[in-house]
C-alpha angles and dihedrals in degrees: 000000000000118000115227088232088065092060128091116266088253092055092045087056090055090052090051093049093046092048095047094046092050093046093046095052099031090228128158091248140021122199139177132187137190119215130214091269093053095255115141132216126191128188146158131228113281110219111172126144092254100032133041121176129162119238089250090050091054091049092051091048091050091049092048091046090052092054098256117157102189144024127217103186142003130198120190122182113201146137088242117099097236147352111301117244091243091058092046090051091049090050091050092048094051106029106020118211133336100048112143111233123195119190121193145160122270092267090058101256104143118228103179142013122196141149127241 
């Protein structure tokens, strides 16, 4: 387990954004990403009858729609144990390899850090 205090200031900001977004919406997941230009995007899971998108998926869509071409880091806070394969595939499609991915519980305690 990685403590948030061991992260860079930029990655701690992502944890804070993901946690606040999830708490504000009451969603299953909260996520935040930082793109190659240092811009951040935070989102929660979308779970409507006609539309279901993970929090990471919404963040990626926001980054793409804003003209971003790369991601540096991702934080997802969830009850799930790890990043779903669909989110990993979306990250690989958009950002390629080398993106730092932090997965934590809804309170913001990180459980795993990996790279895509």
